[in-house]
KEZA-410494 format. One line per 8 residues: number of its first residue (from 0); their letters; for each residue z, y, x of C-alpha. Coordinates in steps of 0.5 Angstrom, whole numbers. Layout:
residues N
NUM> a> Z Y X ~ ...
***
This chain:
residues 834
0> xxxxxxxx> 185 309 166 ~ 179 314 168 ~ 173 313 164 ~ 166 314 167 ~ 159 315 163 ~ 153 310 165 ~ 149 316 168 ~ 155 317 173
8> xxxxxxxx> 155 310 175 ~ 148 309 176 ~ 147 316 180 ~ 153 314 184 ~ 150 308 186 ~ 144 311 188 ~ 148 316 192 ~ 151 310 196
16> xxxxxxxx> 145 306 197 ~ 141 312 200 ~ 147 315 204 ~ 149 308 208 ~ 144 304 212 ~ 144 297 211 ~ 147 293 218 ~ 143 288 222
24> xxxxxxxx> 148 283 221 ~ 148 281 213 ~ 154 277 210 ~ 154 275 203 ~ 157 268 200 ~ 153 265 195 ~ 157 262 189 ~ 156 255 188
32> xxxxxxxx> 159 250 184 ~ 160 245 190 ~ 166 246 194 ~ 164 249 201 ~ 167 244 205 ~ 163 239 202 ~ 156 242 204 ~ 152 241 209
40> xxxxxxxx> 151 248 214 ~ 144 248 212 ~ 145 248 205 ~ 150 254 206 ~ 145 258 209 ~ 140 256 204 ~ 145 259 199 ~ 145 265 203
48> xxxxxxxx> 138 266 203 ~ 137 265 195 ~ 142 270 194 ~ 139 275 198 ~ 132 274 195 ~ 133 270 188 ~ 135 273 182 ~ 142 275 179
56> xxxxxxxx> 146 270 175 ~ 152 271 170 ~ 158 268 173 ~ 166 268 171 ~ 168 272 177 ~ 165 277 182 ~ 170 278 188 ~ 168 284 193
64> xxxxxxxx> 171 284 200 ~ 169 289 205 ~ 171 290 212 ~ 178 286 212 ~ 182 283 217 ~ 183 275 219 ~ 189 274 214 ~ 186 278 209
72> xxxxxxxx> 180 274 209 ~ 184 267 209 ~ 187 269 203 ~ 180 271 200 ~ 177 265 202 ~ 183 261 199 ~ 182 265 192 ~ 175 263 192
80> xxxxxxxx> 176 256 193 ~ 181 255 189 ~ 177 259 183 ~ 172 254 184 ~ 176 248 184 ~ 179 250 177 ~ 172 250 175 ~ 170 258 175
88> xxxxxxxx> 164 260 177 ~ 165 265 183 ~ 161 270 187 ~ 164 273 194 ~ 160 278 197 ~ 161 283 202 ~ 155 288 200 ~ 156 292 206
96> xxxxxxxx> 153 287 210 ~ 146 286 206 ~ 140 288 210 ~ 135 290 204 ~ 135 294 198 ~ 133 288 194 ~ 139 284 196 ~ 143 290 194
104> xxxxxxxx> 140 290 187 ~ 141 283 186 ~ 148 283 188 ~ 149 290 184 ~ 146 286 178 ~ 151 280 179 ~ 157 285 178 ~ 154 287 172
112> xxxxxxxx> 153 280 169 ~ 160 278 171 ~ 166 277 166 ~ 171 279 171 ~ 171 284 177 ~ 176 283 183 ~ 176 288 188 ~ 180 287 195
120> xxxxxxxx> 184 294 196 ~ 186 295 203 ~ 187 302 207 ~ 180 301 209 ~ 177 300 202 ~ 177 308 200 ~ 173 309 206 ~ 168 304 204
128> xxxxxxxx> 162 306 199 ~ 161 299 197 ~ 169 298 195 ~ 169 305 192 ~ 163 303 188 ~ 165 296 186 ~ 172 299 183 ~ 168 305 179
136> xxxxxxxx> 164 300 176 ~ 169 295 174 ~ 174 300 172 ~ 168 303 167 ~ 167 296 164 ~ 174 294 163 ~ 173 288 168 ~ 177 290 174
144> xxxxxxxx> 183 286 177 ~ 184 289 184 ~ 187 285 189 ~ 192 290 193 ~ 192 286 200 ~ 198 289 205 ~ 200 295 200 ~ 202 296 193
152> xxxxxxxx> 199 300 187 ~ 205 305 187 ~ 203 306 195 ~ 195 308 193 ~ 197 315 190 ~ 192 320 191 ~ 196 326 194 ~ 199 321 199
160> xxxxxxxx> 192 319 201 ~ 189 326 201 ~ 195 329 205 ~ 196 323 210 ~ 203 322 208 ~ 207 316 211 ~ 205 311 216 ~ 200 308 211
168> xxxxxxxx> 195 313 211 ~ 196 317 217 ~ 190 313 220 ~ 186 311 214 ~ 188 317 209 ~ 185 324 208 ~ 178 326 205 ~ 175 319 205
176> xxxxxxxx> 169 320 201 ~ 166 324 207 ~ 166 318 211 ~ 160 316 207 ~ 157 322 204 ~ 160 321 197 ~ 162 325 192 ~ 169 328 192
184> xxxxxxxx> 170 328 184 ~ 168 321 183 ~ 172 318 189 ~ 178 322 186 ~ 177 319 179 ~ 177 312 182 ~ 183 313 186 ~ 187 315 179
192> xxxxxxxx> 184 310 175 ~ 186 305 180 ~ 193 307 179 ~ 193 306 172 ~ 191 299 172 ~ 195 294 168 ~ 193 287 171 ~ 193 287 179
200> xxxxxxxx> 195 283 185 ~ 199 285 190 ~ 199 280 196 ~ 203 280 202 ~ 203 274 207 ~ 210 272 204 ~ 207 271 197 ~ 200 269 198
208> xxxxxxxx> 201 262 194 ~ 204 265 188 ~ 199 271 188 ~ 193 265 188 ~ 197 261 182 ~ 198 268 178 ~ 190 270 179 ~ 188 263 176
216> xxxxxxxx> 193 263 170 ~ 190 270 169 ~ 183 268 169 ~ 184 262 165 ~ 188 266 160 ~ 182 272 160 ~ 177 267 159 ~ 180 262 154
224> xxxxxxxx> 181 256 159 ~ 187 253 156 ~ 186 247 160 ~ 186 251 167 ~ 193 254 165 ~ 196 248 164 ~ 193 245 170 ~ 197 251 174
232> xxxxxxxx> 203 249 170 ~ 203 242 172 ~ 201 244 179 ~ 208 249 179 ~ 212 243 177 ~ 209 238 183 ~ 210 244 188 ~ 218 243 186
240> xxxxxxxx> 218 236 190 ~ 214 238 196 ~ 220 239 200 ~ 224 232 201 ~ 230 236 203 ~ 233 243 201 ~ 233 249 206 ~ 238 248 211
248> xxxxxxxx> 243 254 210 ~ 246 253 217 ~ 240 253 221 ~ 241 256 228 ~ 237 258 234 ~ 230 255 235 ~ 227 262 234 ~ 223 262 240
256> xxxxxxxx> 220 255 238 ~ 218 258 231 ~ 214 263 234 ~ 211 258 238 ~ 209 254 232 ~ 207 260 228 ~ 202 263 234 ~ 199 256 235
264> xxxxxxxx> 197 255 228 ~ 196 262 226 ~ 196 267 232 ~ 191 264 236 ~ 186 263 231 ~ 187 270 228 ~ 186 272 235 ~ 179 269 236
272> xxxxxxxx> 177 272 230 ~ 179 279 231 ~ 176 279 238 ~ 169 280 233 ~ 168 285 228 ~ 173 284 223 ~ 167 283 218 ~ 165 277 221
280> xxxxxxxx> 171 273 221 ~ 168 268 216 ~ 165 265 222 ~ 171 262 224 ~ 171 257 219 ~ 164 255 217 ~ 156 257 217 ~ 156 262 212
288> xxxxxxxx> 152 267 216 ~ 145 266 217 ~ 143 263 223 ~ 139 269 226 ~ 145 273 226 ~ 147 274 233 ~ 154 272 235 ~ 159 276 239
296> xxxxxxxx> 165 274 242 ~ 168 267 242 ~ 164 262 238 ~ 166 259 232 ~ 172 254 232 ~ 169 247 232 ~ 172 240 232 ~ 172 237 240
304> xxxxxxxx> 175 231 243 ~ 179 231 249 ~ 178 225 254 ~ 180 229 260 ~ 187 230 263 ~ 187 237 264 ~ 193 240 260 ~ 190 247 259
312> xxxxxxxx> 184 243 255 ~ 190 240 251 ~ 193 246 249 ~ 186 249 247 ~ 185 243 243 ~ 192 245 239 ~ 190 252 238 ~ 183 251 236
320> xxxxxxxx> 184 245 231 ~ 191 247 227 ~ 195 241 230 ~ 202 242 233 ~ 206 236 236 ~ 213 237 237 ~ 217 232 241 ~ 224 231 243
328> xxxxxxxx> 230 226 243 ~ 233 223 236 ~ 238 228 233 ~ 235 234 237 ~ 233 237 231 ~ 225 236 230 ~ 226 235 223 ~ 230 241 222
336> xxxxxxxx> 225 245 226 ~ 219 242 221 ~ 223 244 215 ~ 225 251 217 ~ 218 252 219 ~ 215 249 212 ~ 220 253 208 ~ 219 260 212
344> xxxxxxxx> 211 260 212 ~ 210 256 205 ~ 207 262 202 ~ 201 261 207 ~ 199 254 204 ~ 198 252 197 ~ 202 246 198 ~ 207 243 204
352> xxxxxxxx> 205 235 204 ~ 210 230 206 ~ 207 226 201 ~ 199 225 200 ~ 200 223 193 ~ 202 230 191 ~ 195 232 192 ~ 193 228 186
360> xxxxxxxx> 187 225 189 ~ 184 219 186 ~ 183 214 192 ~ 181 208 188 ~ 174 207 191 ~ 173 200 188 ~ 174 200 180 ~ 169 194 178
368> xxxxxxxx> 169 186 180 ~ 164 185 186 ~ 162 179 182 ~ 157 183 178 ~ 154 185 185 ~ 151 178 186 ~ 147 179 179 ~ 144 186 182
376> xxxxxxxx> 143 184 189 ~ 148 189 192 ~ 152 187 198 ~ 160 188 197 ~ 163 193 202 ~ 168 191 207 ~ 175 192 207 ~ 175 197 213
384> xxxxxxxx> 169 201 209 ~ 173 201 203 ~ 179 204 206 ~ 175 208 210 ~ 172 211 204 ~ 179 212 201 ~ 181 216 207 ~ 175 220 207
392> xxxxxxxx> 177 222 200 ~ 183 225 202 ~ 180 228 208 ~ 175 232 204 ~ 180 234 200 ~ 184 237 205 ~ 178 240 208 ~ 176 245 203
400> xxxxxxxx> 178 253 204 ~ 184 251 201 ~ 190 251 206 ~ 195 245 206 ~ 201 244 211 ~ 201 236 212 ~ 207 234 215 ~ 208 228 219
408> xxxxxxxx> 215 227 221 ~ 218 222 226 ~ 211 219 228 ~ 213 212 231 ~ 206 210 234 ~ 199 213 235 ~ 196 207 231 ~ 197 205 224
416> xxxxxxxx> 201 198 224 ~ 197 195 220 ~ 189 196 222 ~ 190 199 229 ~ 187 206 226 ~ 188 212 231 ~ 192 217 227 ~ 187 222 229
424> xxxxxxxx> 182 218 224 ~ 187 219 218 ~ 188 226 219 ~ 183 231 216 ~ 177 234 220 ~ 181 240 223 ~ 179 247 225 ~ 179 249 218
432> xxxxxxxx> 185 252 213 ~ 189 246 213 ~ 194 245 219 ~ 198 239 221 ~ 205 239 224 ~ 207 232 227 ~ 214 231 230 ~ 215 224 234
440> xxxxxxxx> 220 221 240 ~ 214 219 244 ~ 213 223 250 ~ 205 223 250 ~ 202 222 243 ~ 195 224 241 ~ 192 226 247 ~ 195 233 247
448> xxxxxxxx> 201 237 250 ~ 207 237 245 ~ 212 243 244 ~ 218 239 247 ~ 225 241 244 ~ 231 242 249 ~ 238 242 247 ~ 241 248 244
456> xxxxxxxx> 244 254 248 ~ 251 254 249 ~ 252 260 244 ~ 248 257 239 ~ 252 250 240 ~ 258 254 239 ~ 255 257 233 ~ 253 251 230
464> xxxxxxxx> 260 248 231 ~ 264 254 228 ~ 260 255 222 ~ 264 260 218 ~ 271 259 221 ~ 271 266 224 ~ 275 268 230 ~ 279 262 234
472> xxxxxxxx> 284 262 239 ~ 282 261 246 ~ 285 254 246 ~ 281 252 240 ~ 274 255 244 ~ 276 251 250 ~ 276 245 246 ~ 270 246 243
480> xxxxxxxx> 267 248 249 ~ 269 241 252 ~ 267 237 245 ~ 260 241 246 ~ 259 238 254 ~ 262 231 252 ~ 256 231 246 ~ 251 234 251
488> xxxxxxxx> 250 239 246 ~ 246 235 241 ~ 245 238 235 ~ 246 232 230 ~ 253 231 233 ~ 255 239 233 ~ 253 239 226 ~ 258 233 225
496> xxxxxxxx> 263 237 229 ~ 262 243 225 ~ 262 239 218 ~ 269 235 220 ~ 272 242 222 ~ 270 245 215 ~ 272 239 211 ~ 279 237 214
504> xxxxxxxx> 281 244 216 ~ 284 242 222 ~ 284 246 229 ~ 278 244 234 ~ 284 242 239 ~ 287 237 234 ~ 280 234 233 ~ 279 233 240
512> xxxxxxxx> 285 230 241 ~ 284 225 235 ~ 277 223 238 ~ 279 222 245 ~ 285 217 241 ~ 279 213 238 ~ 279 206 242 ~ 273 205 246
520> xxxxxxxx> 268 200 243 ~ 262 197 246 ~ 256 197 242 ~ 251 191 242 ~ 244 192 245 ~ 238 193 240 ~ 233 195 244 ~ 231 202 241
528> xxxxxxxx> 232 209 244 ~ 238 211 239 ~ 241 205 241 ~ 241 207 248 ~ 243 214 246 ~ 249 211 243 ~ 251 207 249 ~ 250 212 254
536> xxxxxxxx> 255 217 250 ~ 261 214 248 ~ 264 220 246 ~ 259 220 240 ~ 261 213 238 ~ 268 216 238 ~ 266 222 234 ~ 262 217 229
544> xxxxxxxx> 268 212 229 ~ 273 218 227 ~ 268 220 221 ~ 268 213 218 ~ 275 213 219 ~ 276 219 214 ~ 273 214 208 ~ 279 210 209
552> xxxxxxxx> 284 216 207 ~ 280 217 200 ~ 283 215 194 ~ 276 212 192 ~ 275 205 193 ~ 275 204 201 ~ 271 198 202 ~ 265 201 197
560> xxxxxxxx> 265 207 202 ~ 264 203 208 ~ 259 198 205 ~ 255 204 202 ~ 254 207 209 ~ 253 200 212 ~ 248 199 207 ~ 244 205 208
568> xxxxxxxx> 242 202 215 ~ 237 197 211 ~ 233 202 207 ~ 227 205 209 ~ 227 212 213 ~ 227 216 207 ~ 231 219 201 ~ 234 213 197
576> xxxxxxxx> 238 214 190 ~ 246 214 190 ~ 246 209 185 ~ 242 204 188 ~ 246 205 195 ~ 252 204 191 ~ 250 198 188 ~ 248 195 195
584> xxxxxxxx> 255 197 197 ~ 259 193 192 ~ 261 186 192 ~ 255 182 190 ~ 256 174 189 ~ 251 170 193 ~ 248 168 186 ~ 241 169 184
592> xxxxxxxx> 238 176 182 ~ 238 173 174 ~ 246 173 175 ~ 246 180 178 ~ 241 183 173 ~ 246 180 167 ~ 252 184 171 ~ 248 190 171
600> xxxxxxxx> 246 190 164 ~ 254 189 162 ~ 256 195 167 ~ 251 199 163 ~ 253 197 157 ~ 260 199 159 ~ 258 205 161 ~ 255 207 155
608> xxxxxxxx> 261 205 151 ~ 265 209 155 ~ 261 215 157 ~ 264 220 161 ~ 263 228 160 ~ 257 230 164 ~ 262 234 169 ~ 266 228 171
616> xxxxxxxx> 263 225 177 ~ 263 217 178 ~ 266 214 184 ~ 260 213 188 ~ 257 220 187 ~ 264 223 189 ~ 263 218 196 ~ 256 221 196
624> xxxxxxxx> 258 228 196 ~ 263 227 202 ~ 258 223 206 ~ 254 230 205 ~ 259 234 206 ~ 261 231 213 ~ 254 231 215 ~ 254 223 215
632> xxxxxxxx> 248 224 210 ~ 244 230 207 ~ 242 232 200 ~ 235 231 198 ~ 231 235 193 ~ 230 229 188 ~ 236 229 184 ~ 241 223 185
640> xxxxxxxx> 238 222 192 ~ 241 222 199 ~ 238 221 206 ~ 241 218 212 ~ 239 220 220 ~ 237 214 224 ~ 242 215 229 ~ 248 214 223
648> xxxxxxxx> 244 208 221 ~ 244 205 227 ~ 251 206 228 ~ 253 203 221 ~ 248 197 223 ~ 252 195 229 ~ 258 195 224 ~ 255 191 219
656> xxxxxxxx> 252 184 218 ~ 246 181 214 ~ 250 180 208 ~ 249 187 207 ~ 242 187 208 ~ 242 181 202 ~ 245 186 198 ~ 240 191 199
664> xxxxxxxx> 234 187 197 ~ 238 185 191 ~ 239 192 189 ~ 232 194 190 ~ 230 189 186 ~ 234 191 180 ~ 234 198 180 ~ 228 200 184
672> xxxxxxxx> 222 203 181 ~ 215 201 185 ~ 212 208 183 ~ 218 212 185 ~ 221 207 191 ~ 215 204 194 ~ 217 205 201 ~ 224 202 200
680> xxxxxxxx> 220 196 196 ~ 216 195 203 ~ 223 195 207 ~ 226 190 202 ~ 219 186 204 ~ 220 186 211 ~ 227 184 210 ~ 225 178 206
688> xxxxxxxx> 218 176 209 ~ 216 175 216 ~ 211 180 218 ~ 207 178 225 ~ 213 177 230 ~ 218 181 226 ~ 223 175 223 ~ 226 176 216
696> xxxxxxxx> 233 178 216 ~ 235 175 209 ~ 234 168 206 ~ 233 168 198 ~ 234 162 194 ~ 228 159 190 ~ 230 163 184 ~ 232 169 188
704> xxxxxxxx> 225 169 191 ~ 221 168 185 ~ 225 174 182 ~ 223 178 188 ~ 216 176 188 ~ 215 178 181 ~ 219 184 180 ~ 217 187 187
712> xxxxxxxx> 211 184 191 ~ 206 183 185 ~ 207 190 182 ~ 208 193 190 ~ 201 190 191 ~ 198 193 185 ~ 201 200 186 ~ 198 200 193
720> xxxxxxxx> 191 198 191 ~ 191 203 186 ~ 194 209 189 ~ 192 208 196 ~ 186 203 197 ~ 191 199 202 ~ 187 192 202 ~ 189 190 209
728> xxxxxxxx> 197 191 208 ~ 196 188 201 ~ 193 182 203 ~ 198 181 208 ~ 204 182 203 ~ 201 177 199 ~ 199 172 204 ~ 206 172 207
736> xxxxxxxx> 209 171 200 ~ 205 165 199 ~ 207 162 205 ~ 214 163 203 ~ 213 160 196 ~ 210 154 200 ~ 216 153 205 ~ 220 153 199
744> xxxxxxxx> 217 148 195 ~ 220 142 198 ~ 227 145 195 ~ 225 144 188 ~ 225 136 190 ~ 231 132 190 ~ 234 131 197 ~ 228 135 200
752> xxxxxxxx> 224 129 199 ~ 217 131 198 ~ 214 124 198 ~ 218 122 191 ~ 214 119 186 ~ 218 123 180 ~ 215 128 176 ~ 217 135 178
760> xxxxxxxx> 219 136 170 ~ 225 131 172 ~ 228 136 176 ~ 228 143 174 ~ 222 144 169 ~ 224 151 168 ~ 224 154 175 ~ 219 149 177
768> xxxxxxxx> 214 151 172 ~ 215 158 173 ~ 215 157 181 ~ 208 154 180 ~ 205 159 176 ~ 207 164 181 ~ 204 161 186 ~ 198 160 183
776> xxxxxxxx> 198 168 181 ~ 199 169 188 ~ 193 165 190 ~ 188 168 185 ~ 190 175 186 ~ 188 174 194 ~ 182 170 191 ~ 180 177 187
784> xxxxxxxx> 181 181 193 ~ 177 177 198 ~ 171 177 193 ~ 172 185 193 ~ 171 184 200 ~ 165 180 200 ~ 169 174 203 ~ 167 169 198
792> xxxxxxxx> 168 163 202 ~ 175 164 203 ~ 176 166 196 ~ 173 159 194 ~ 178 156 198 ~ 184 160 194 ~ 181 159 188 ~ 180 151 189
800> xxxxxxxx> 188 151 191 ~ 189 155 184 ~ 185 150 180 ~ 189 144 183 ~ 195 147 181 ~ 193 149 174 ~ 190 143 172 ~ 197 139 174
808> xxxxxxxx> 201 145 170 ~ 196 147 164 ~ 191 141 164 ~ 184 141 164 ~ 182 144 158 ~ 187 150 158 ~ 183 157 158 ~ 186 159 165
816> xxxxxxxx> 184 153 168 ~ 177 154 165 ~ 177 161 168 ~ 178 159 175 ~ 173 153 175 ~ 168 159 172 ~ 170 163 178 ~ 169 158 183
824> xxxxxxxx> 162 156 180 ~ 160 164 181 ~ 162 164 188 ~ 158 158 190 ~ 152 162 187 ~ 154 168 190 ~ 154 164 197 ~ 147 162 196
832> xx> 145 169 196 ~ 148 171 202
***
């Protein structure tokens, strides 16, 4: 590394200042501890002024960036926001845009006071006096971590630059110091010193995320922030679960659609920025330039609501707000397109979010019991306000300069099922770095024009069916053409054909004959679009019949294979564990969940005593592998889980009966984890209870209902309150569970005679006692939630019912009874205050 004396540093600094006139449009970003997305625009402008006229202060990191392109600015802003979020004080400055000598002096003093100096190195940096000075100062102090953007350290060789060797330096090379009146020797020493730096970042568009994490880890190590290094390690572990499915190695076509999505989410925004002076790129996402700066070209991107019907306005809304909508029929390949886009451009985002909990945001906005508010004279928040605050926390987290890709796959309605909120209310305020990618079967959604997916071309369809089969005779090609036409070139069905050909190693002609030989079967009507697709395409139904018949040819239990596929139709539309699916597929008696639990425990004990080697798969694992190889199911990134497409589920449900639904509920109750499988727990609740106009499917016994509520309903309600602040749906869940118990109460009395004068303990004291206590728990839980929402009158009614139950079951003097009575007294006092 080249060494410089302090005198040369100061003299070169004065040379820089004297040879370059300050431009009339300054740009400097003041370091603040708060994220920029949380700041009001006036606060940002005041921060700029304080940096220009205030005093320099010590900071952890100084980032120098002069005259950089849009994608480069995207990375630099992301780096600064990430460093701030990790607790580093950070100053990002383009000193070439400072307007006076005092501001330059403050920025220069900040450089001297910083612990680490990061300088953006591009092909244009060596012709910029401020970039060269920053490199010189930090090289001399040993604080330099260069950020090579779009090039590598090995490409920044002195001879190549001066002699304009290669396409890289043909335009920006040569005697660069002459462009600003610099000193040749000092410039050459900077270039040579830069080539010897050990710690550096080499950033390209396909490794941006990795470089950000490396930068944070390096700074954490240099500055002794062990907790920061540990947070980076944990985040890398989180990122391993960002995709629900592995990348599809058989992905075919859709290059045009991928280019359109890239242009929609990246290209147009960058075009809007590049129309201006490159150094004004930051105007796109914030108000970080003082208001007296004259604006050129297009104005900054801001949130706009479109009420009109003009299609051009809708397209502009998409371009401006980083929102892309993909529509198409079921099985057309929407999920595959979103997945390929997410994998292809994942390095441009900090994380791809299929699930918001991976953000690590604590959105439980109510931690205390609102009974205390009555003493302080406060007014409790309404449920809608508390849910709004929780949504706001997530939205603000996604509105930083840190880019996320939020993927919403298979949007079914424009509005939330529970409270009718429009989907746009749940999304972050767009126009920033976070992008939203949505797929839906709805032809018109969110008031924007979608990208409609069409069927694959004939050549792409052929490639998807052939796979790795190689050259085929003419008759087989003709057979594939016939299959393609009969299936309407539907990608899901074409993938099934290719999987069957590869797995069974039969010719296309023979496969066509076998499918045509399957008996025609009319499916019952169910009223959804997948049902319509199956009824209109009898050849697709025959193909599925043939695929399902393959399971009868396996050596494994045939009935288990069929019941596993049938049971999959009752799970939530998300990955589910193979073990849970196999448990639902096995013959389970109509007994209680308690007897089921004993069977599972006995099975596990048997497995522990006769444990197989790790390389030996169980029968259900082998059947799951067959399902994946035949494209009946698809593998998931979570080990031991698979996913089944909605069309396959609908087909399987048409061959099913409600008993399998009962088995699924039992399997989820026994094997399910609320934390890991909350979506399947909700699916079980919709099968057991009646929500709105949706009838229940599964009738549980009294014992089964008690076990289900204790194992699923209560833990699920607490989980959704704590993790998501979903008061509306939790209240509804507890209400329908309470009503289900009240309906079953007569079953505990002899002959359904509720007028019997016999004591309940004469019938079944154990179950009736557990039943009554569970009902009281549900009522009390609902009352506490009503207190949170300030609905004291309803809470009092629920508490009085709870009190009646506790007085009968526990007695007047029992502590639980006294606690409920005290709560009623507090509620009465609170109601008198409002």
